[in-house]
DRENDO-1510 file (C-alpha; in Angstrom, 1 decimal, always signed):
<recs>
REC; n; res; u; v; w
REC; 1; MET; +0.1; +0.0; +0.1 .
REC; 2; ARG; +1.2; +3.5; -0.5 .
REC; 3; ASN; +2.5; +5.7; +2.0 .
REC; 4; THR; +1.1; +8.9; +0.8 .
REC; 5; PHE; -2.2; +9.7; -0.4 .
REC; 6; LEU; -2.8; +10.2; -4.1 .
REC; 7; PRO; -5.3; +12.5; -4.7 .
REC; 8; PHE; -7.4; +12.0; -8.2 .
REC; 9; SER; -6.5; +15.4; -9.7 .
REC; 10; LYS; -3.6; +18.2; -8.6 .
REC; 11; PRO; -2.8; +21.4; -10.5 .
REC; 12; CYS; +0.6; +21.3; -12.3 .
REC; 13; ILE; +2.0; +24.8; -11.6 .
REC; 14; THR; +5.8; +25.5; -12.1 .
REC; 15; GLU; +8.1; +27.8; -10.1 .
REC; 16; SER; +8.2; +30.1; -13.1 .
REC; 17; GLU; +4.3; +30.6; -13.0 .
REC; 18; ILE; +4.7; +30.9; -9.1 .
REC; 19; ALA; +7.0; +33.8; -9.5 .
REC; 20; SER; +5.0; +35.2; -12.1 .
REC; 21; VAL; +2.3; +35.6; -9.7 .
REC; 22; ALA; +4.6; +37.2; -7.1 .
REC; 23; ASP; +5.9; +39.9; -9.5 .
REC; 24; VAL; +2.2; +40.6; -10.1 .
REC; 25; LEU; +1.4; +41.1; -6.4 .
REC; 26; ARG; +4.5; +43.1; -6.0 .
REC; 27; SER; +3.8; +45.1; -9.2 .
REC; 28; GLY; +1.0; +47.3; -7.5 .
REC; 29; TRP; -1.8; +46.3; -9.9 .
REC; 30; ILE; -3.1; +43.0; -8.7 .
REC; 31; THR; -6.8; +43.4; -10.0 .
REC; 32; THR; -7.9; +43.2; -13.4 .
REC; 33; GLY; -5.0; +45.0; -15.7 .
REC; 34; PRO; -2.6; +44.1; -18.3 .
REC; 35; LYS; -2.1; +40.5; -17.5 .
REC; 36; ALA; -5.9; +39.9; -18.0 .
REC; 37; ALA; -6.0; +41.7; -21.3 .
REC; 38; GLN; -3.1; +39.5; -22.4 .
REC; 39; PHE; -4.7; +36.1; -21.0 .
REC; 40; GLU; -7.4; +37.2; -23.2 .
REC; 41; ALA; -5.5; +37.8; -25.9 .
REC; 42; ASP; -3.3; +34.5; -25.8 .
REC; 43; PHE; -6.6; +32.7; -25.3 .
REC; 44; LYS; -8.4; +34.1; -28.7 .
REC; 45; ALA; -4.8; +33.2; -30.1 .
REC; 46; TYR; -4.8; +29.6; -29.0 .
REC; 47; THR; -8.5; +28.8; -29.9 .
REC; 48; GLY; -8.6; +30.7; -33.1 .
REC; 49; CYS; -12.0; +32.4; -31.5 .
REC; 50; ALA; -13.1; +35.9; -32.4 .
REC; 51; ASP; -13.1; +37.1; -28.6 .
REC; 52; ALA; -12.8; +35.8; -25.5 .
REC; 53; VAL; -14.1; +37.3; -22.0 .
REC; 54; ALA; -12.4; +36.0; -18.7 .
REC; 55; MET; -14.3; +36.0; -15.6 .
REC; 56; THR; -14.1; +34.7; -12.0 .
REC; 57; SER; -15.5; +31.2; -12.6 .
REC; 58; GLU; -17.4; +29.5; -15.8 .
REC; 59; THR; -20.5; +29.7; -13.5 .
REC; 60; SER; -20.1; +33.7; -13.7 .
REC; 61; VAL; -19.7; +33.0; -17.4 .
REC; 62; MET; -23.3; +31.0; -17.1 .
REC; 63; GLN; -25.0; +34.1; -15.3 .
REC; 64; CYS; -24.1; +36.8; -17.3 .
REC; 65; LEU; -25.1; +34.4; -20.1 .
REC; 66; VAL; -28.6; +34.2; -19.0 .
REC; 67; ARG; -28.7; +37.6; -18.6 .
REC; 68; ALA; -27.4; +38.6; -22.2 .
REC; 69; LEU; -29.8; +36.1; -23.5 .
REC; 70; GLY; -32.7; +37.5; -21.9 .
REC; 71; LEU; -33.8; +34.1; -20.6 .
REC; 72; GLY; -36.5; +34.4; -17.3 .
REC; 73; PRO; -39.8; +32.5; -16.0 .
REC; 74; GLY; -41.5; +30.3; -18.8 .
REC; 75; ASP; -38.3; +29.9; -20.7 .
REC; 76; GLU; -36.5; +26.4; -21.0 .
REC; 77; VAL; -33.1; +25.6; -21.2 .
REC; 78; ILE; -31.7; +22.0; -22.5 .
REC; 79; THR; -28.9; +20.4; -20.6 .
REC; 80; PRO; -27.8; +17.2; -19.9 .
REC; 81; SER; -28.2; +15.4; -16.1 .
REC; 82; MET; -24.8; +14.0; -16.7 .
REC; 83; THR; -23.2; +17.2; -15.6 .
REC; 84; TRP; -21.9; +19.5; -12.5 .
REC; 85; VAL; -25.0; +21.6; -11.3 .
REC; 86; SER; -23.7; +25.1; -12.3 .
REC; 87; MET; -25.8; +25.8; -15.7 .
REC; 88; VAL; -28.8; +23.9; -14.0 .
REC; 89; ASN; -28.6; +26.1; -10.9 .
REC; 90; ILE; -28.5; +29.5; -12.9 .
REC; 91; THR; -31.3; +28.2; -15.4 .
REC; 92; CYS; -33.2; +28.1; -12.2 .
REC; 93; LEU; -32.0; +31.5; -10.4 .
REC; 94; CYS; -33.1; +33.1; -13.4 .
REC; 95; GLY; -36.6; +31.6; -13.3 .
REC; 96; ALA; -36.3; +29.4; -16.3 .
REC; 97; LYS; -36.8; +25.6; -16.1 .
REC; 98; PRO; -34.1; +23.0; -16.9 .
REC; 99; VAL; -35.1; +20.3; -19.7 .
REC; 100; PHE; -32.7; +17.2; -19.0 .
REC; 101; VAL; -31.7; +15.0; -22.0 .
REC; 102; ASP; -30.3; +11.6; -21.2 .
REC; 103; CYS; -26.7; +10.6; -22.1 .
REC; 104; ASP; -25.3; +7.9; -24.5 .
REC; 105; ARG; -24.5; +5.2; -22.1 .
REC; 106; ASP; -20.7; +4.6; -23.4 .
REC; 107; THR; -19.6; +8.2; -24.4 .
REC; 108; LEU; -22.1; +9.9; -21.3 .
REC; 109; MET; -22.7; +12.8; -23.9 .
REC; 110; VAL; -25.9; +13.6; -25.4 .
REC; 111; ARG; -27.1; +12.6; -28.8 .
REC; 112; PRO; -28.5; +15.1; -31.4 .
REC; 113; GLU; -31.7; +13.5; -31.7 .
REC; 114; ALA; -32.3; +13.4; -28.2 .
REC; 115; VAL; -31.7; +17.2; -27.7 .
REC; 116; GLU; -34.1; +17.8; -30.8 .
REC; 117; ALA; -36.9; +15.5; -29.2 .
REC; 118; ALA; -36.5; +18.2; -26.2 .
REC; 119; ILE; -37.2; +21.2; -28.1 .
REC; 120; THR; -40.5; +23.0; -27.2 .
REC; 121; PRO; -41.7; +26.5; -28.5 .
REC; 122; ARG; -40.4; +27.9; -24.9 .
REC; 123; THR; -36.7; +26.7; -25.6 .
REC; 124; LYS; -34.4; +29.2; -25.5 .
REC; 125; LEU; -31.2; +27.9; -25.0 .
REC; 126; ILE; -29.4; +24.4; -25.5 .
REC; 127; VAL; -26.2; +23.9; -23.7 .
REC; 128; PRO; -24.4; +20.3; -24.3 .
REC; 129; VAL; -21.4; +19.4; -22.5 .
REC; 130; HIS; -18.1; +18.0; -23.8 .
REC; 131; PHE; -17.2; +15.3; -21.5 .
REC; 132; ALA; -13.8; +14.2; -19.8 .
REC; 133; GLY; -12.1; +15.5; -22.6 .
REC; 134; ALA; -14.0; +14.0; -25.6 .
REC; 135; VAL; -15.8; +15.9; -28.0 .
REC; 136; LEU; -19.5; +16.5; -29.0 .
REC; 137; ASP; -20.7; +15.8; -32.5 .
REC; 138; LEU; -21.0; +19.4; -33.2 .
REC; 139; GLU; -22.2; +19.4; -36.7 .
REC; 140; PRO; -25.5; +18.2; -36.2 .
REC; 141; LEU; -26.0; +20.0; -33.1 .
REC; 142; ARG; -25.2; +23.3; -34.9 .
REC; 143; LYS; -27.6; +22.2; -37.6 .
REC; 144; ILE; -30.4; +21.8; -35.0 .
REC; 145; ALA; -30.0; +24.7; -33.3 .
REC; 146; GLU; -29.9; +26.7; -36.4 .
REC; 147; LYS; -33.1; +25.0; -37.5 .
REC; 148; HIS; -35.0; +25.9; -34.6 .
REC; 149; ASN; -32.9; +29.5; -34.3 .
REC; 150; ILE; -32.0; +28.8; -30.7 .
REC; 151; PRO; -28.8; +29.5; -29.2 .
REC; 152; LEU; -26.4; +26.6; -28.8 .
REC; 153; VAL; -23.5; +27.2; -26.0 .
REC; 154; GLU; -20.9; +24.6; -25.7 .
REC; 155; ASP; -19.9; +23.8; -22.1 .
REC; 156; ALA; -15.9; +23.0; -22.6 .
REC; 157; ALA; -15.0; +22.9; -19.0 .
REC; 158; HIS; -13.4; +19.5; -19.8 .
REC; 159; ALA; -12.2; +20.4; -23.3 .
REC; 160; LEU; -9.5; +22.9; -23.3 .
REC; 161; GLY; -7.0; +21.9; -25.9 .
REC; 162; ALA; -9.6; +19.3; -27.7 .
REC; 163; GLU; -10.5; +19.6; -31.6 .
REC; 164; TYR; -13.7; +19.1; -33.6 .
REC; 165; LYS; -12.6; +17.9; -37.1 .
REC; 166; GLY; -9.1; +19.6; -37.0 .
REC; 167; GLU; -10.6; +23.0; -35.3 .
REC; 168; LYS; -9.6; +23.7; -31.5 .
REC; 169; ILE; -13.0; +23.7; -29.5 .
REC; 170; GLY; -13.7; +27.5; -29.3 .
REC; 171; ALA; -12.7; +28.4; -32.4 .
REC; 172; LYS; -16.7; +28.8; -33.5 .
REC; 173; GLY; -19.9; +29.4; -32.2 .
REC; 174; HIS; -20.5; +30.3; -28.1 .
REC; 175; VAL; -18.4; +28.1; -25.7 .
REC; 176; MET; -17.3; +28.3; -21.9 .
REC; 177; PHE; -14.2; +27.3; -20.2 .
REC; 178; SER; -13.5; +26.6; -16.9 .
REC; 179; PHE; -10.1; +27.1; -14.8 .
REC; 180; HIS; -10.9; +25.3; -11.9 .
REC; 181; PRO; -8.0; +23.6; -10.0 .
REC; 182; ILE; -8.8; +20.0; -11.3 .
REC; 183; LYS; -9.2; +21.3; -15.1 .
REC; 184; ASN; -6.4; +21.3; -17.9 .
REC; 185; ILE; -5.2; +24.5; -17.0 .
REC; 186; THR; -5.9; +26.6; -13.8 .
REC; 187; THR; -6.1; +30.2; -12.4 .
REC; 188; GLY; -7.1; +29.0; -8.8 .
REC; 189; GLU; -10.7; +29.7; -9.9 .
REC; 190; GLY; -11.7; +31.1; -13.4 .
REC; 191; GLY; -13.7; +31.0; -16.4 .
REC; 192; MET; -13.7; +32.2; -20.1 .
REC; 193; PHE; -16.4; +32.9; -22.4 .
REC; 194; VAL; -15.3; +32.8; -26.2 .
REC; 195; THR; -17.7; +33.7; -29.0 .
REC; 196; ASP; -17.7; +34.7; -32.6 .
REC; 197; ASP; -20.3; +37.1; -31.9 .
REC; 198; LEU; -18.7; +40.3; -31.1 .
REC; 199; ASP; -22.0; +42.1; -30.1 .
REC; 200; LEU; -22.7; +39.2; -27.6 .
REC; 201; ALA; -18.9; +39.5; -26.2 .
REC; 202; ALA; -19.6; +43.2; -25.6 .
REC; 203; ARG; -22.7; +42.2; -23.7 .
REC; 204; MET; -20.8; +39.8; -21.6 .
REC; 205; ARG; -17.9; +42.0; -21.2 .
REC; 206; SER; -20.3; +45.0; -20.0 .
REC; 207; LEU; -22.3; +42.5; -17.7 .
REC; 208; LYS; -19.2; +40.9; -16.0 .
REC; 209; PHE; -18.3; +44.5; -14.6 .
REC; 210; HIS; -21.2; +46.0; -13.1 .
REC; 211; GLY; -22.9; +46.7; -16.5 .
REC; 212; LEU; -20.6; +49.7; -17.3 .
REC; 213; GLY; -19.9; +50.9; -20.8 .
REC; 214; ALA; -16.1; +50.2; -20.6 .
REC; 215; ASP; -14.2; +47.0; -19.1 .
REC; 216; ALA; -12.2; +47.0; -15.9 .
REC; 217; TYR; -9.3; +47.6; -17.9 .
REC; 218; ASP; -8.9; +49.6; -21.0 .
REC; 219; ARG; -6.6; +48.5; -23.5 .
REC; 220; GLN; -5.9; +51.9; -25.0 .
REC; 221; THR; -5.7; +54.2; -22.0 .
REC; 222; HIS; -4.2; +51.4; -19.7 .
REC; 223; GLY; -6.3; +52.1; -17.1 .
REC; 224; ARG; -10.2; +52.6; -16.3 .
REC; 225; ALA; -12.1; +54.8; -18.4 .
REC; 226; PRO; -13.3; +57.9; -16.2 .
REC; 227; GLN; -16.4; +58.6; -17.9 .
REC; 228; ALA; -17.9; +55.1; -18.2 .
REC; 229; GLN; -21.6; +54.8; -16.8 .
REC; 230; VAL; -23.7; +52.1; -16.0 .
REC; 231; LEU; -25.7; +50.9; -19.2 .
REC; 232; GLU; -27.6; +47.9; -17.0 .
REC; 233; PRO; -27.3; +46.5; -13.8 .
REC; 234; GLY; -24.6; +44.2; -13.7 .
REC; 235; TYR; -22.2; +41.9; -11.8 .
REC; 236; LYS; -18.6; +41.8; -10.5 .
REC; 237; PHE; -17.0; +38.9; -12.0 .
REC; 238; ASN; -13.8; +40.4; -13.7 .
REC; 239; MET; -10.6; +38.3; -13.4 .
REC; 240; PRO; -7.7; +39.9; -11.5 .
REC; 241; ASP; -4.2; +40.0; -12.9 .
REC; 242; MET; -2.9; +37.8; -9.9 .
REC; 243; GLN; -5.0; +35.0; -11.5 .
REC; 244; ALA; -4.5; +35.7; -15.0 .
REC; 245; VAL; -1.0; +35.6; -14.9 .
REC; 246; LEU; -1.0; +32.2; -13.7 .
REC; 247; GLY; -3.5; +31.6; -16.7 .
REC; 248; ILE; -1.1; +33.0; -19.3 .
REC; 249; GLY; +1.8; +30.4; -18.2 .
REC; 250; GLN; -0.7; +27.6; -17.9 .
REC; 251; LEU; -2.0; +28.2; -21.3 .
REC; 252; ALA; +1.5; +28.1; -22.9 .
REC; 253; ARG; +1.9; +24.7; -21.8 .
REC; 254; VAL; -1.7; +23.3; -22.2 .
REC; 255; ASP; -0.4; +20.9; -25.1 .
REC; 256; GLU; +2.5; +19.6; -23.3 .
REC; 257; MET; +0.3; +19.0; -20.2 .
REC; 258; ASN; -2.5; +17.2; -22.4 .
REC; 259; ALA; +0.4; +15.2; -24.0 .
REC; 260; ARG; +1.5; +13.8; -20.5 .
REC; 261; ARG; -2.2; +13.3; -19.9 .
REC; 262; ALA; -2.8; +11.1; -23.0 .
REC; 263; ARG; +0.3; +9.2; -22.1 .
REC; 264; ILE; -1.3; +8.3; -18.5 .
REC; 265; ALA; -4.7; +7.5; -20.5 .
REC; 266; GLY; -2.7; +5.0; -22.8 .
REC; 267; LEU; -1.2; +2.9; -19.6 .
REC; 268; TYR; -4.7; +2.9; -18.1 .
REC; 269; ASP; -6.3; +1.7; -21.1 .
REC; 270; GLU; -3.8; -1.2; -21.3 .
REC; 271; ALA; -4.0; -2.2; -17.8 .
REC; 272; PHE; -8.0; -1.9; -17.9 .
REC; 273; SER; -8.6; -3.7; -20.7 .
REC; 274; ALA; -8.0; -7.2; -18.9 .
REC; 275; MET; -10.7; -6.1; -16.2 .
REC; 276; PRO; -13.8; -6.6; -17.3 .
REC; 277; GLU; -15.0; -5.4; -14.2 .
REC; 278; ILE; -13.7; -1.9; -14.8 .
REC; 279; LEU; -15.2; -0.3; -17.9 .
REC; 280; PRO; -13.6; +2.9; -19.2 .
REC; 281; VAL; -16.1; +5.4; -20.7 .
REC; 282; ARG; -15.7; +5.0; -24.4 .
REC; 283; ASN; -14.9; +7.6; -26.9 .
REC; 284; PRO; -17.0; +8.3; -29.6 .
REC; 285; GLU; -16.9; +7.1; -33.0 .
REC; 286; GLY; -17.9; +8.6; -36.6 .
REC; 287; TYR; -16.5; +11.8; -36.8 .
REC; 288; GLY; -12.6; +13.4; -36.0 .
REC; 289; PHE; -11.5; +14.8; -32.7 .
REC; 290; LYS; -8.8; +15.1; -30.5 .
REC; 291; HIS; -9.0; +14.2; -26.9 .
REC; 292; SER; -7.8; +16.9; -24.2 .
REC; 293; HIS; -7.8; +13.7; -21.3 .
REC; 294; HIS; -9.4; +15.9; -18.7 .
REC; 295; LEU; -10.6; +13.1; -16.3 .
REC; 296; TYR; -10.2; +9.2; -16.5 .
REC; 297; VAL; -13.7; +8.1; -15.9 .
REC; 298; VAL; -14.4; +4.5; -15.2 .
REC; 299; ARG; -17.9; +2.4; -14.6 .
REC; 300; ILE; -17.6; -0.6; -11.7 .
REC; 301; VAL; -19.7; -3.3; -13.2 .
REC; 302; SER; -19.1; -6.0; -10.8 .
REC; 303; ASP; -22.2; -7.8; -9.4 .
REC; 304; LYS; -19.8; -8.5; -6.2 .
REC; 305; ILE; -18.9; -4.7; -5.4 .
REC; 306; THR; -20.5; -1.5; -5.8 .
REC; 307; ARG; -19.0; +1.8; -7.0 .
REC; 308; ASP; -19.2; +3.2; -3.3 .
REC; 309; GLU; -17.5; +0.1; -1.8 .
REC; 310; PHE; -14.6; +0.3; -4.3 .
REC; 311; THR; -13.7; +3.8; -4.1 .
REC; 312; ALA; -13.9; +3.4; -0.4 .
REC; 313; GLU; -11.3; +0.5; -0.4 .
REC; 314; LEU; -9.1; +2.7; -2.9 .
REC; 315; LYS; -9.3; +5.6; -0.2 .
REC; 316; ASP; -8.1; +2.8; +2.4 .
REC; 317; ARG; -5.1; +2.4; +0.1 .
REC; 318; ASN; -4.0; +6.1; +0.2 .
REC; 319; ILE; -5.6; +6.5; -3.4 .
REC; 320; GLY; -8.1; +9.3; -4.1 .
REC; 321; THR; -11.1; +9.0; -6.6 .
REC; 322; GLY; -13.8; +11.7; -7.8 .
REC; 323; LEU; -17.5; +11.2; -9.0 .
REC; 324; HIS; -18.2; +13.0; -12.4 .
REC; 325; PHE; -21.2; +13.0; -12.1 .
REC; 326; ARG; -24.0; +12.6; -9.9 .
REC; 327; CYS; -27.0; +12.7; -12.2 .
REC; 328; VAL; -28.4; +16.2; -11.3 .
REC; 329; HIS; -32.0; +15.6; -12.2 .
REC; 330; LEU; -32.5; +13.1; -9.2 .
REC; 331; GLN; -31.0; +15.5; -6.7 .
REC; 332; LYS; -33.5; +16.7; -3.9 .
REC; 333; PHE; -34.1; +20.0; -5.3 .
REC; 334; PHE; -34.8; +18.8; -8.6 .
REC; 335; ARG; -37.1; +16.0; -7.7 .
REC; 336; ASP; -39.3; +18.1; -5.4 .
REC; 337; THR; -39.4; +21.0; -7.8 .
REC; 338; PHE; -39.8; +19.8; -11.2 .
REC; 339; GLY; -41.0; +16.1; -10.4 .
REC; 340; CYS; -38.1; +14.4; -11.6 .
REC; 341; LYS; -38.3; +10.6; -11.0 .
REC; 342; PRO; -35.9; +7.5; -11.3 .
REC; 343; GLY; -36.1; +6.0; -14.6 .
REC; 344; MET; -36.8; +9.3; -16.7 .
REC; 345; LEU; -33.1; +9.3; -18.1 .
REC; 346; PRO; -32.1; +5.4; -17.9 .
REC; 347; ASP; -28.6; +5.5; -19.6 .
REC; 348; THR; -27.6; +8.5; -17.1 .
REC; 349; GLU; -29.2; +7.0; -14.1 .
REC; 350; TRP; -26.9; +3.6; -14.9 .
REC; 351; ASN; -23.8; +5.5; -15.2 .
REC; 352; SER; -24.2; +7.6; -12.0 .
REC; 353; GLU; -24.7; +4.5; -9.9 .
REC; 354; ARG; -21.3; +3.2; -11.2 .
REC; 355; ILE; -18.9; +6.1; -12.4 .
REC; 356; CYS; -15.7; +7.0; -10.5 .
REC; 357; SER; -12.8; +9.2; -11.6 .
REC; 358; LEU; -9.6; +7.8; -11.0 .
REC; 359; PRO; -6.2; +9.6; -10.0 .
REC; 360; PHE; -5.4; +11.6; -13.3 .
REC; 361; PHE; -3.1; +14.4; -13.7 .
REC; 362; PRO; +0.1; +15.7; -15.6 .
REC; 363; ASP; +2.7; +15.1; -12.9 .
REC; 364; MET; +1.8; +11.6; -12.0 .
REC; 365; THR; +4.4; +8.9; -12.5 .
REC; 366; GLU; +4.4; +5.7; -13.8 .
REC; 367; GLU; +4.6; +4.5; -10.4 .
REC; 368; ASP; +1.5; +6.3; -9.3 .
REC; 369; VAL; -0.4; +4.6; -12.1 .
REC; 370; ALA; +0.9; +1.3; -11.1 .
REC; 371; ASP; -0.2; +1.8; -7.8 .
REC; 372; VAL; -3.7; +2.5; -8.8 .
REC; 373; VAL; -3.9; -0.4; -11.3 .
REC; 374; ASN; -2.6; -2.7; -8.5 .
REC; 375; SER; -5.0; -1.3; -5.9 .
REC; 376; CYS; -7.7; -2.1; -8.5 .
REC; 377; LYS; -6.6; -5.6; -9.1 .
REC; 378; ASP; -6.3; -6.3; -5.5 .
REC; 379; ILE; -9.7; -5.1; -4.6 .
REC; 380; LEU; -11.5; -7.0; -7.4 .
REC; 381; SER; -9.4; -10.3; -6.7 .
REC; 382; ASN; -10.4; -10.1; -2.9 .
REC; 383; ARG; -14.2; -10.4; -4.0 .
</recs>
């Protein structure tokens, strides 16, 4: 058994990145400033998007988004239940209703036909989720959204560095990213909205900073425009420089870190091919994409041990796990408020009862991977 605990995720931060944060702290300008502007510019260059707006979290991006799109009571938002709760919570907070769609049992991502079947005259937004670093088949989803004249906004919290048919995720359309510590890059907390709609980007930039007619940092005057006035009530979601400078360094290394993730995934894939009780999430087929390897998610499919028993035994062996995700629609608030019941999303529910995320981060060693694999073998052999 390991002598030290192996977490399921750990940020990969270099000494030079730590030094860059210290430099900002010494600079006298630690709130939104030149580093936030550079992070947005670097993100535009990396993804190929038309504009990028940095915020304090992806959840804050979502909050500005529903405001910018004018969502409110009577409106509906189509979302998978196999996701984190942020978009669903923001939908409810603005008075709209989440409409849950089932995921594919193997890939854990929504199917285009399920999305289209859920559309009603009240549908005002579609938010599909790229899962664990794999990429949705975007072309049919974009066609459905265009056909029904409904905004499509991708949740790409798991997909920075991933590609769809040769293009970086974020190059087209409206896309949201997260920089939480477990993500492919981190700013501690943080998020980014990217879009090819410059008017929407301007609205999001205003909403994230009090609804002013100027950004928190004016790129021409290198300060805040003194004549800025409130155009509409907004929020306080601007990313400070001491976070943005960490993002600059992380973004410069994202392809390198994703390559390390891919190597670890390959080791896991090989090991678990001989363990039928551990079923990794399957990659989608039929279209070209590049994986960002954000998480390594498996399903425990043994009739001799449950997922919860399995993860508890791993913890006893000093190995951490995550759960991505417990299905949203069967959590208490959504059962009580919207009448969601077991059986309404069978593939989502099947996975929710069995999934766990194994340790997976760029600085893992081959010895770490071997510890995880051998512990899994040991747990299963004892059953």
